[in-house]
C-alpha positions as CSV (number, residue, x, y, z in Angstrom):
1,X,-0.1,0.0,0.3
2,X,1.4,3.9,-0.9
3,X,-0.6,5.1,1.6
4,X,1.2,5.6,5.3
5,X,-0.4,4.6,8.5
6,X,-0.2,6.6,12.0
7,X,-1.1,4.3,14.9
8,X,-3.0,5.3,17.6
9,X,-2.8,3.1,20.9
10,X,-2.4,3.0,24.4
11,X,-3.3,-0.5,26.6
12,X,-1.9,-3.9,26.0
13,X,-4.9,-4.0,24.1
14,X,-3.9,-2.4,21.4
15,X,-0.2,-4.4,21.0
16,X,-1.6,-7.1,18.5
17,X,-3.1,-4.6,15.7
18,X,0.6,-2.9,16.0
19,X,2.3,-6.4,15.7
20,X,-0.2,-7.1,12.9
21,X,0.5,-4.1,10.6
22,X,4.9,-4.7,11.2
23,X,4.5,-8.5,10.1
24,X,2.1,-7.1,7.2
25,X,4.8,-4.7,6.6
26,X,2.8,-1.6,6.3
27,X,4.9,1.4,6.3
28,X,3.8,2.9,9.9
29,X,5.1,6.4,9.9
30,X,4.7,6.8,13.8
31,X,2.8,5.4,16.8
32,X,1.0,7.8,18.6
33,X,0.7,7.1,22.7
34,X,0.0,8.7,25.9
35,X,3.0,9.7,27.8
36,X,4.6,7.4,30.1
37,X,3.2,7.2,33.1
38,X,4.0,6.0,37.3
39,X,2.6,2.7,38.0
40,X,3.4,-0.3,40.2
41,X,4.5,-0.5,44.6
42,X,7.5,1.5,43.7
43,X,5.7,4.2,41.2
44,X,8.2,4.0,38.4
45,X,7.6,5.4,34.9
46,X,6.8,2.5,32.1
47,X,6.2,3.1,28.8
48,X,3.3,1.9,26.9
49,X,3.5,-1.5,25.3
50,X,2.9,-0.2,22.0
51,X,6.0,2.3,22.4
52,X,8.5,-0.2,23.1
53,X,7.1,-2.6,20.2
54,X,7.7,0.6,17.8
55,X,10.5,1.1,19.7
56,X,11.9,-2.0,18.4
57,X,11.4,-1.7,15.1
58,X,12.4,2.0,14.9
59,X,9.2,3.5,14.2
60,X,8.7,7.0,15.4
61,X,7.0,7.9,18.9
62,X,5.2,10.5,19.8
63,X,2.9,11.3,22.7
64,X,2.2,14.5,23.0
65,X,-0.2,15.7,25.9
66,X,-2.0,17.4,22.9
67,X,-3.2,15.3,20.0
68,X,-3.4,19.0,18.2
69,X,0.2,19.7,18.7
70,X,0.7,16.9,16.0
71,X,-1.3,18.8,13.3
72,X,2.1,19.7,11.5
73,X,4.2,16.7,11.6
74,X,1.0,14.7,10.6
75,X,0.8,16.9,7.3
76,X,4.3,16.1,7.0
77,X,3.8,12.5,6.7
78,X,1.4,13.2,3.1
79,X,-1.1,10.9,2.4
80,X,-2.0,9.2,5.7
81,X,-4.4,7.0,7.2
82,X,-5.3,6.6,10.6
83,X,-5.6,3.2,12.8
84,X,-7.0,3.6,16.4
85,X,-6.9,0.5,19.0
86,X,-7.8,1.3,22.7
87,X,-6.0,4.6,22.8
88,X,-7.6,6.2,25.4
89,X,-8.2,10.0,24.9
90,X,-10.5,11.7,22.5
91,X,-9.4,12.5,18.8
92,X,-10.4,15.7,18.1
93,X,-12.3,16.4,14.4
94,X,-9.6,18.3,12.9
95,X,-7.2,15.9,13.6
96,X,-9.5,12.8,12.2
97,X,-9.4,15.0,9.2
98,X,-6.2,15.0,8.0
99,X,-6.5,11.0,7.5
100,X,-8.0,9.8,4.1
101,X,-10.2,7.8,4.4
102,X,-10.6,8.8,8.2
103,X,-9.1,7.0,11.3
104,X,-10.5,3.3,11.2
105,X,-10.5,2.1,14.9
106,X,-11.2,-1.2,16.8
107,X,-13.6,-1.6,19.2
108,X,-13.6,-5.2,21.4
109,X,-17.7,-5.1,21.5
110,X,-20.3,-5.5,18.3
111,X,-22.0,-1.8,18.2
112,X,-23.8,-0.3,19.1
113,X,-23.8,-2.3,21.8
114,X,-21.5,-1.2,24.7
115,X,-19.8,1.9,23.4
116,X,-17.2,3.5,26.1
117,X,-14.2,2.4,27.8
118,X,-15.3,-1.1,29.2
119,X,-17.2,-2.6,26.9
120,X,-15.3,-6.4,27.6
121,X,-16.2,-6.0,31.7
122,X,-19.6,-5.0,30.9
123,X,-20.1,-8.0,28.7
124,X,-19.1,-10.4,31.3
125,X,-20.7,-8.1,34.1
126,X,-24.1,-8.9,32.3
127,X,-23.7,-12.6,31.7
128,X,-23.6,-11.8,27.9
129,X,-23.7,-15.3,25.5
130,X,-21.4,-13.4,23.0
131,X,-19.1,-10.5,22.3
132,X,-16.6,-9.7,19.2
133,X,-15.3,-7.0,17.7
134,X,-16.3,-3.6,15.5
135,X,-13.8,-2.3,12.7
136,X,-15.3,1.0,12.7
137,X,-14.5,4.6,11.2
138,X,-13.8,7.0,14.1
139,X,-16.0,10.0,14.5
140,X,-15.8,12.8,17.3
141,X,-18.4,11.2,19.3
142,X,-17.3,8.2,21.2
143,X,-18.0,4.8,19.5
144,X,-21.1,6.4,17.3
145,X,-18.9,5.7,13.4
146,X,-20.3,3.4,10.7
147,X,-19.4,0.0,11.4
148,X,-17.3,-1.5,8.0
149,X,-17.5,-5.2,9.7
150,X,-18.2,-7.5,12.8
151,X,-17.4,-10.7,13.8
152,X,-18.9,-12.5,17.0
153,X,-17.0,-14.3,19.5
154,X,-19.2,-16.8,21.4
155,X,-18.6,-16.5,25.5
156,X,-19.6,-19.6,28.0
157,X,-19.1,-17.7,30.6
158,X,-16.0,-18.6,32.6
159,X,-14.1,-15.6,30.8
160,X,-11.9,-13.4,33.2
161,X,-11.5,-10.2,31.3
162,X,-7.8,-10.5,31.1
163,X,-8.1,-13.7,28.9
164,X,-10.9,-11.7,27.0
165,X,-9.1,-8.7,26.1
166,X,-5.9,-11.3,25.4
167,X,-8.2,-13.0,22.6
168,X,-10.3,-10.2,21.6
169,X,-7.3,-8.0,20.4
170,X,-5.8,-11.0,18.5
171,X,-8.8,-11.1,16.9
172,X,-9.3,-7.4,16.1
173,X,-5.6,-8.0,14.8
174,X,-6.6,-10.1,12.8
175,X,-9.6,-8.5,11.0
176,X,-8.2,-5.1,10.8
177,X,-5.6,-7.1,7.9
178,X,-8.4,-8.5,6.4
179,X,-10.1,-5.6,6.1
180,X,-7.5,-2.6,5.6
181,X,-6.7,-3.0,1.8
182,X,-10.7,-3.1,0.6
183,X,-11.2,0.3,3.2
184,X,-7.9,1.7,2.0
185,X,-8.9,0.9,-1.8
186,X,-12.6,2.0,-1.3
187,X,-14.0,-1.2,-2.0
188,X,-15.1,-1.7,1.6
189,X,-17.9,1.2,3.1
190,X,-19.0,1.8,6.2
191,X,-22.9,1.3,7.0
192,X,-24.3,3.6,10.1
193,X,-25.2,2.2,13.3
194,X,-28.6,1.8,14.0
195,X,-29.8,4.2,17.0
196,X,-30.3,1.5,19.6
197,X,-27.0,2.5,21.3
198,X,-26.2,0.9,24.8
199,X,-23.4,2.7,26.6
200,X,-20.7,1.3,29.1
201,X,-18.9,3.8,31.7
202,X,-15.0,3.8,33.2
203,X,-14.7,1.6,36.0
204,X,-13.9,3.0,39.3
205,X,-11.8,1.9,42.5
206,X,-15.0,2.2,44.6
207,X,-16.4,-1.1,42.2
208,X,-14.4,-3.5,43.5
209,X,-16.2,-4.1,46.6
210,X,-18.7,-6.8,46.8
211,X,-22.0,-6.2,49.0
212,X,-23.4,-9.3,49.8
213,X,-26.5,-8.0,50.7
214,X,-27.5,-6.2,47.0
215,X,-26.2,-8.9,44.8
216,X,-26.5,-12.1,44.2
217,X,-24.0,-15.2,44.2
218,X,-24.4,-14.8,40.3
219,X,-23.6,-11.6,40.3
220,X,-20.8,-11.7,42.5
221,X,-18.9,-14.6,40.5
222,X,-19.4,-12.3,37.0
223,X,-18.1,-9.7,39.1
224,X,-14.6,-11.3,40.1
225,X,-14.3,-12.6,36.4
226,X,-15.1,-8.7,35.3
227,X,-12.6,-7.2,37.5
228,X,-9.8,-9.6,37.7
229,X,-7.6,-7.2,36.7
230,X,-9.0,-3.6,37.6
231,X,-10.7,-2.7,40.1
232,X,-10.4,-6.0,41.6
233,X,-12.8,-7.1,43.5
234,X,-12.7,-6.6,47.2
235,X,-14.6,-8.2,49.7
236,X,-15.0,-7.1,53.2
237,X,-13.7,-9.2,56.1
238,X,-13.7,-8.0,59.9
239,X,-11.9,-4.7,59.4
240,X,-9.9,-5.2,56.3
241,X,-11.1,-6.7,52.9
242,X,-9.7,-9.6,51.1
243,X,-9.1,-9.0,47.3
244,X,-11.0,-12.1,45.3
245,X,-9.7,-13.7,42.8
246,X,-11.7,-16.8,42.1
247,X,-14.9,-18.0,42.9
248,X,-18.6,-20.3,42.0
249,X,-21.4,-20.6,43.2
250,X,-22.9,-23.5,44.9
251,X,-26.5,-24.1,45.7
252,X,-27.6,-24.6,49.5
253,X,-25.2,-28.3,49.4
254,X,-22.6,-26.4,51.7
255,X,-18.9,-27.9,52.5
256,X,-17.6,-26.8,55.5
257,X,-14.1,-26.6,54.7
258,X,-15.1,-24.1,52.4
259,X,-15.2,-20.3,51.9
260,X,-18.8,-19.5,51.7
261,X,-20.5,-15.8,51.7
262,X,-23.9,-15.7,51.6
263,X,-25.6,-12.9,49.0
264,X,-28.7,-11.6,48.3
265,X,-31.6,-14.7,47.7
266,X,-30.4,-16.9,49.5
267,X,-27.5,-17.4,47.3
268,X,-23.9,-18.4,48.5
269,X,-20.2,-18.3,46.9
270,X,-17.4,-20.3,47.0
271,X,-14.3,-18.3,47.4
272,X,-12.0,-21.1,45.6
273,X,-8.9,-18.5,45.5
274,X,-7.6,-15.2,47.3
275,X,-5.0,-12.5,48.8
276,X,-5.3,-12.1,51.8
277,X,-5.0,-8.9,54.2
278,X,-1.1,-9.6,54.4
279,X,-0.7,-10.0,50.3
280,X,-0.6,-13.8,50.0
281,X,-2.2,-15.5,47.5
282,X,-3.9,-18.6,49.0
283,X,-6.9,-20.9,48.7
284,X,-10.4,-20.3,50.3
285,X,-9.8,-23.3,52.2
286,X,-6.8,-22.5,53.3
287,X,-7.5,-18.6,54.4
288,X,-10.4,-20.1,56.5
289,X,-8.0,-22.8,58.1
290,X,-5.7,-19.9,59.0
291,X,-7.3,-16.4,59.4
292,X,-11.1,-17.6,60.9
293,X,-10.2,-17.1,64.1
294,X,-7.2,-15.0,64.2
């Protein structure tokens, strides 16, 4: 392809798309990502994964605080098409208009279902039987652009968010390579989304806490899988919290050795694995034996 690609991405979900473009030998003029940020207990600065991948392949990396500041740099690359995957910021229309045929966005849901920043977690929380990936044309309004193609991915009710991120990231990378030539050549045109959009929202730390009096065990188990990476699932224990990393629901036939919590409507959740107040990961049974009476 004669066009130069400018890639927008930040999160680990972006990595598959960027890697797929590199392996397909597309000409990538630059990777645009967020500035390096502090992370971990030591609060050391770390670079986004897409920055690391780009630097390994000699691709220029731009990390602006304001996208509009890149106007001249983008224009200098000539005839460009944008590809965006989990960039994490709204792209202004003035930047979108610099590209032809625009910016192509990889979104991990079956739009117009779950526009917004947490479609994967929301699909798990809602107990959906399927999710998928949409390849769409970016617009200034969040996830509202017309869709080039979609692919459905079935769910069996055991997926965790990190697993689903990895799966849909790979799916999105493959779909991008399959559809990009047709999009660039104008043979594949997008179709408008229907008007029955459903939105999902930014995850917050306060969403981590399980409230047995307000949710059923089924909802709690989905919570554990959906929020495994962030904001995690915290269960009150005495004056502290434990972080639940694996759990399953049971009927009224309870095993006295298990760490069992009763939820709304007389439903029960077995805590299979957790991180205790000490920071140690252990089984629910081990926690019950070691901490229950301490």
